[in-house]
Structure formats: structure tokens, C-alpha cells
KETOR-506346 format. One record per atom (N, C-alpha, C): z, x, y. Coordinates in steps of 0.1 Angstrom, whole numbers, plus 5000, padded with zeros to 4 digits. Atoms other than C-alpha are relative to their C-alpha. Layout:
ZXY;...
REM end
This chain:
500350104999;189848739462;500949875004;498750074999;191648419467;500449894991;499650065007;193548289447;499950044983;500549975009;193248309408;498750014995;501449975003;190548439393;499449894989;501050105009;190148139368;500449865009;499850114992;190247909397;498549934996;501150055007;187547639383;499049965013;501250014987;184847719412;498750064993;501549895002;181147849408;500450165009;500249874989;182148149434;501350054993;498949935009;185448239409;499350034987;500649965011;183348229380;499050105002;500749874999;180748459395;500850125003;499149864999;183348709406;500450044985;499349965011;184848689373;499150074989;501249935010;181648749352;499450135004;500449824993;180649069375;501050084999;498949895005;184149209370;500050024986;500149995017;183949149332;498950104997;501449925005;180449309332;500150155006;500049874996;181249619355;501250044991;499049935006;184349659333;499750054985;500650005009;182349629302;499050154998;500749865001;180049939312;500850125007;499149915000;182850129321;500550035014;499449984987;183750099356;501549935003;498750065002;187050069367;500349925008;500250144991;187649739386;501749965002;498950065001;191249649398;499649855010;500750124994;191349299409;501449955010;498950014989;193949159441;499649834998;500350135000;194048779433;501349965012;499250004986;195548699470;500649865000;499550134993;198048399478;499949995011;499850054986;198148219510;499049885001;500950094997;195547979525;498850065007;501449984990;191948049529;498849904999;500849894989;189448089547;501149985012;499550014988;191647969576;501450085000;499649904997;194248249569;501350015007;499050004994;197848139571;500750145001;499149845001;200548429576;500050074985;500049935013;200948469539;498550094997;501449945002;196948539535;499950125007;500349914991;196948769564;501350144994;499049895005;200248959551;499350064985;500549985015;198548959515;499250115000;501349865000;195249149526;500250115008;499649884995;196849379548;500650074990;499549935014;198849479518;499250074994;500850005009;196349489496;499150105005;500849904995;194049729518;500950135000;499349894998;196749939528;500650074983;499849955012;197350019490;499150094994;501049985002;194050109485;499750175008;500149854992;193250509489;498750025011;501149954989;190750649514;498650004989;501449955008;186950629502;499649934990;500350115013;187050349473;499449885009;501250114997;184450069474;501149894997;499250144995;186249719482;499849885002;501050104997;184649409477;500649885002;499750114994;185949119496;499349894996;500750115000;184948779488;500349925014;499950054988;184048589518;500849895005;499250064995;186348339518;501650075007;498949904991;189148619523;499450055012;500549944985;186948799546;500049915013;500850094985;185648539571;500749985008;499350034984;188248469595;501150135001;499049904995;190148809595;499550125000;500449894995;188349029610;500950115008;498849944996;191649159631;500550084989;499449945015;192749229595;499650104992;500949935011;190249429577;499750095007;500649944994;188849569608;500850194997;499649845000;191549899609;499950064987;500349905011;190849989573;498650004997;501149945003;187449999576;499250145000;500549874998;186750339587;500050074987;499249915013;188350469554;499549934988;500350115012;187250209529;498350015003;501150065000;183750129518;499849854997;500050155003;183849749523;499049934999;501250095002;181349519507;500449885001;500050154999;181349169515;499549914992;500750095011;180548919489;499949845007;500450154992;179248559507;499249934989;501050135014;178348259482;499549915012;500550094992;178048069513;500649975017;499349984989;178848099552;501249914998;498650095001;182047919560;499749905008;500650114989;180147689589;499349924995;500550085008;178147549560;500849894993;499450105008;180947369545;499949895009;500450124996;180647009549;501649945011;498850054997;183046809571;500350085017;499349934983;183347049609;499549955005;500149994986;183346939641;498850115003;500849844992;180747169662;501050075006;499149884993;183747329680;500750084987;499249905013;185247439643;498750114995;501549895000;181247549637;499950115005;500149884989;181247759666;500950104995;499249865003;184547949658;499850034988;500249965012;183747959622;498850165003;501049895000;180448169631;500650105008;499549894992;182048369659;501050094992;499249935008;185048459633;499250114990;500949905011;182448539601;499350115005;500549904992;180248739626;500850125000;499149864997;183148979636;500750044985;499349945014;184448999597;499050074995;501349945006;181049099587;499550135006;500149854997;180749369611;500850124997;499649885003;183149549596;499750044985;500249975017;181849549560;498850125003;501149935005;179749849549;498549974995;501350055004;177149639531;500449844995;499850164999;176749249527;499549964989;500850045010;175749079495;500349835000;500050134999;174648739491;499749954986;500350035013;174448569459;499049874996;501050034999;171248399469;499150025012;500449964987;168248449491;500049915009;499850144990;168848129509;501350015007;499049994992;172448219518;499850155008;500249834991;171248599531;499049945013;500550054989;168948399555;500649925008;499250084993;171348159563;500850105011;499049914992;173648469575;499050055014;500849974987;170748569599;499449895014;500650094984;169748239614;501249955003;499250064993;173348139624;500750175009;499449864998;173748509634;501350074996;498649975005;176448609614;499550154996;500049865009;174848949601;498250025002;501149974999;171749139614;499450094992;500149855010;171749409589;499149984983;500850025014;170049449552;501049934994;499250065010;171549199528;499450004986;500249975014;171549269490;500349864994;499450135006;171148939473;500050004983;499649995016;172748939435;500349874995;499750165007;172148599420;501049984989;499450005013;174248459392;499050024991;500849975013;173248529358;500049864995;499850085009;172948269330;499750044984;499949985012;173848289294;499149914990;501050095009;171248149269;500849924992;499350075007;172347849253;499249914991;500650095010;171547589221;499649895012;500450074993;169347329233;500749854998;499550144998;170746979242;499249934987;500750145009;170346699214;500149885003;499450164998;171746419232;500649944989;498750095007;173646119215;498749924994;500650105005;170945929191;500849914997;499750175002;171545569189;501249975009;499450014988;173745599222;499549995014;500649984988;173045529255;500150135008;500449925000;171745779274;501450065010;499149934991;174446049291;499850085007;499849944989;174446149322;501050115004;498949884999;176446459328;499950075017;499649914987;177746589366;501350144996;499449934996;179446929366;500150105015;499549904986;181247039399;501249924999;498750064994;184647009415;499849875006;499850134996;185646669425;500450035017;499649964988;185246769465;498849945007;500450064997;183646589492;498350065001;501349945000;180646869492;499049984989;500250015012;179946789458;499549845000;500650145000;179446409467;499849894987;500150085011;180046229435;500049835007;500350144992;180545909460;498649995002;501450084995;176645889467;499550014984;500349995015;176445959427;500649884993;499850145003;178645639423;499049895007;500450064994;176945459449;498349974990;501250055006;173545509430;500249964989;499550075014;174845399397;500349925002;499450094995;176445109410;498649945000;501250045000;172845009414;499249974988;501049965010;171645069382;500949954985;499250085008;174244839359;499349954992;500750075012;171444669341;499150084991;500849905009;170144959325;501350094990;499049915007;172245149297;500150155002;499449894997;173845449305;501650044999;498549974997;177145639305;499950165012;499549884991;178445929330;500750064997;499149945005;180546179324;500150145015;499849914990;181946369357;501350105000;499249905006;183446669347;500450155012;499749934989;185346899375;501349995001;498849954995;188347019388;500649885010;499650114993;190446709403;501350035010;499549934991;192646929421;500150075012;500449924988;191147109449;500249915013;500250094987;190846779471;500749864991;499150095004;193446549455;499649825003;500750124994;192646259478;498649975000;501450064999;188946249479;499849994984;500250045017;189246259437;500249855002;499450175004;191645959439;498749895006;501650084994;188845789463;499049964991;501250015011;186245869437;500749884990;499550105013;188445689408;500249895008;499950134993;189045399434;498749965003;501250024999;185445379441;499449934986;500350065013;184545339405;500349894991;499150135004;186945109397;499649885007;500650144995;185744849421;498849985001;501250025002;182444889415;500049944985;500150055009;183544809381;499250104986;500849865010;182145129361;501150114992;498649975001;185745209352;499850064980;500450005018;183845179310;498750105005;501149925000;180945369322;500350165004;499949924996;181845649343;501550064993;498749925005;184245919327;500550135011;499849904993;186246129353;501150114986;499149995013;187446409324;501050115009;499149864997;188946709351;499350104995;500749905002;188047039343;500250034985;500349985015;186747139305;499950144998;500449855006;187047459285;498950004997;501249995005;184147609272;499349904989;500550075014;183947439237;499749855008;500450114998;184047109255;499050005011;501549974992;181647219284;498749994993;501449975005;179147299259;499549904988;500650095008;179446999240;499849915008;500450084991;179146799269;498449995004;501249974995;176046969279;499049974989;501250015008;174246939245;500049814997;500150125002;175146559243;499049935014;500650044991;173846509274;498149964999;501750045003;170046349279;499150045015;500149954987;170246429320;501150045007;499149934993;171946649344;499749955013;499850094987;173046509380;500550095008;498949974989;174346699408;499449975018;500150074988;174346509440;500750095016;499649924988;175446819463;499549975015;500750024991;175246769499;499850155006;500549904997;174947159502;500750104987;499749925012;175147459476;499450135003;500549864998;174747829481;499150084993;500949975012;173347859449;499549874990;500550115002;174047579428;500150094984;500049905015;175047809391;499649874988;500050135011;175247459373;499049954998;501050075002;171647379379;499250104989;500849955010;170547669359;500650034988;499550005013;172947639331;499749864990;500750145006;171647249327;498650074994;501649995008;168047439325;500150114988;500049915012;169547689299;500149934986;499750095011;170347389278;498949904997;501150105000;166747219282;500049875004;499550174993;168246929302;498749995013;500950024986;165946759331;501250005012;499050034990;167746749362;499649925012;500250104988;168146539391;501150085012;499349934989;169646739423;499249935012;500450034983;169346719462;499050155005;500649914989;167546969485;500850075008;498849914992;171247079502;500050124994;500049855002;170747429506;499250074990;500649915006;169947649482;499249964987;500650055013;169247389455;498450015001;501449994999;166047359469;498950094994;500749915004;164847669454;500950034986;499049965017;167547719424;499349894991;500750075014;166047409403;498450015001;501450005000;162647509391;499349864997;501250144996;159547229402;500049944985;500450065015;158947179364;501149944992;498850055013;162547099348;500949865011;499150124995;163546819377;499349955010;500650084988;163346609409;501350055008;499449984991;164846699438;500149905012;500350124990;165746439466;501050025012;499449944986;167446449500;501349994996;498150024999;171546519502;499949875005;498950114992;173646219512;498949895000;501150125001;170745959503;500349934984;499750065014;172245709474;498549924997;501450125005;168945509475;499150104993;500749895007;166945809466;500550054985;499049955015;169545929439;499649924991;499750155010;169345599423;498549984998;501249985004;165845589424;498950104991;500549895011;165045899408;500650014986;499450035010;167445809382;499649904993;500650065003;166145519378;498550024992;501249955005;162845659370;499750094989;500349925013;163845919343;500649884987;499650075008;165845649327;499149894992;501250125002;163045389325;498750084999;501349915007;160345669315;500550084989;499749895011;161645849286;498550124998;501249924999;158246019284;500250105013;499749934987;158446149320;501450104996;498849915003;162346279310;499650084990;500049875010;161046459280;499050105006;501049894998;158246629298;500550105012;498949944992;161146749322;500850084992;499249935012;162946859293;499250114997;500749925002;160047049284;499650125009;499649924987;159947199318;500650095000;499049915001;162947329313;500350064991;500149895009;162847489283;499050114999;500949844993;159947709297;500550045010;499549954990;161847739330;501550114992;498849935005;164947869308;499950134996;500649875007;162848169296;500150125014;499849914988;162748299332;501149985008;498749994992;166348289339;500650125002;499549885000;168348569353;501049984990;498850005013;171048699329;500850105009;498749914993;174048849338;500150154998;500549844998;173049229328;499750045011;500549984993;170949219351;501150005016;499150054989;173049079380;501150115001;498949915000;175749329370;499450115002;500649844999;173549639366;499350025018;500449974980;172349569407;501350015006;498949984990;175949499414;500650185001;499849825001;176749889399;499150085005;500749914990;173950009418;500450045012;499750024986;175249899451;501150064996;498349925000;179050029442;499550175001;500049845001;177550379429;498850025011;500849964985;175050379462;498850094996;501149965005;172050419437;499049965008;501050044993;168750319444;499949865007;500250094994;168050039467;499949864993;500450125008;168449669452;498749925005;501550104998;164649519447;500349885005;499950134999;166049209455;500750005014;499449974985;167349319490;499049945012;501250054990;165949139521;499950135009;500249924990;164449399546;501249965012;499250004989;166349469579;499349915009;500550094990;166049179603;499250085015;500849914993;163549299630;500249965017;
REM end
């Protein structure tokens, strides 16, 4: 996997929970947290991947995160004949925001070659599995193993204080916190506070631009940029929130949506990528991505109508009973690794 297992990203959290679950079930798991630049694969990254694979005895199962594998077909292919390589794809590289058409084409070409070296491909959502086909990245069977979600205590809000809007996401362009600030700037006549929790160091220039945008709108007393939060602080923020907002342009799954639902929170998000299917319809509102007006109107509707907000909260409480749990995700992963019975959530081969 790319970098530390403790990186504050959804992909790293997914990897960490699967690893912990496999180990808890008695599976021996070695982790190679690789140095270098991914997915563009500088010389340090290429050498690290080659050395890591060379150390692994023949016949072993090797799970390679898509960020590592995506542009390294020539490095991985020489090992493909002796190792059982499982590619774990959170979302296609070409679906990251900000790429020009030439780069998109190159990323598709590189990732298709890399996935061709895999014995099996695993996606974290049915949406991502379908995207692999749509983009021509992989035509074989894709096993879908979604993230799990741990049951949480129900949110209670902050009685007597302005409603707290919570957004949990790394401060990066794809998460589109700039669109949320644009939306909130049109709602200064209403009582609310907003907390943006997420890593500030993954894209420091964007994080600095978000802080400047907030200050330019005069919202420094209403929008807090907290950086990353430990589990205790994050739990407290969820429990104090009245409304969860995720303005992402695109998500391969959107784990924080399920987490908000697990707290019984109403949600406003977008239809970007897998978010259109991750959000249970009875638990929130989904608006088009990159549309601050639609986002503003949705937030205003729930701020102005507590009864509707409460109805969506009740919907979230019902939906949380149906959330996938980590034990099931780990069991599916284990079945694939042990080449047991086929994964029931797999997509059939492309025809």
C-alpha cells in the first residue's frame, strides 16, 4: 500500500480494517507500506514495489492497493506468474478530478495493463466495479467488497446552540469544500456552525485556499478547520452534529456517509460517483456535484424545516440497521484469499 497504514484517507482506513480483521481471524498478514510517489510512481516507488514483490515467496497471495498498482504494470508483470496478485481498486485513477484528456487517456492505458497482471480484481463498490468495465480497464469478474460500518451511539445535537453542520473529508479539491463554503456564504442570515474535519497536508495549497476563502466570506467565526481528529474527537463531533454534509465531486464509495447514517444523522451529499447509491434515500438529500446553488438550497431546506430534518434523521436510524458490517467484509475478503466459494456480491463476467 502507498505510505503509512495510518494515512487519514478512506482508502487507508479500509485497508487497515481489512488487515486487522484478517489478523483477528488468524490469517497471517504482512504489510508493505511503501515509500515514494504514487500513483505516478517515481524511481523510489518503482524500486520499492519491485523489492517488496521480490521478497515474497512463490505462490503467496499479494494484495496490491490500486494507487500502487495502477501505473506499474512493467514492474509487477514479471512477478505475476509466480504470485497470486489481487488488485484492490478504490476508484479508477482516471476518475480523479483535475486531469486533462491526454492524462486521462494515459491513466486508462496504464491501469488497464496493470490490472491485466492481476489474478483477481477487488472493488470497494459496485459502482467502481462497473466503472472498470465502462472505462475498458478490466473485462473479467470483479469481486465487490464494500466497507463495513461500526454501530455508533445516536447523535444528540447541541441543545440550545446553533445547528452544527459536519463535514468529514480530507481537504482536497475532489472533496470540494470550496463549494460548501460558497453555499454557506449564501446562508449567513440563518443560525448554524460548520466544522470541517480532515487532513490539511494532503494538498496544502488547496487547504490554504479554503482558509482564505472562508476568511474572505467573513465566516471565520462560523466555519472551523480542525485538521485530522482522533477517534474520540471524531465521535464527539458526530454526536453533536445536526446535519452531515459531503460536497464531493466524486467518491468511489464514500465511507463517511455510512458513518453519518450510523449515528442517525440526516445527510446532504452529491450524486458524484458512488455517492448516488451509498446514501440511503430515506436518510438524506443528494444534489448534483459542483453545484453550490443546489447545495445551498438543500442545506437551507433542512435548516428551515426542522420537521423534515427530523424525518430524515428517523430515516437514517432505520437505514443504519441495514448497514454492512466489517465482519462481513472481512469474511468476504478471506473467502477470496483462500479461494473459497465465489463472492456472492461479485459481478458476473463481462459478456
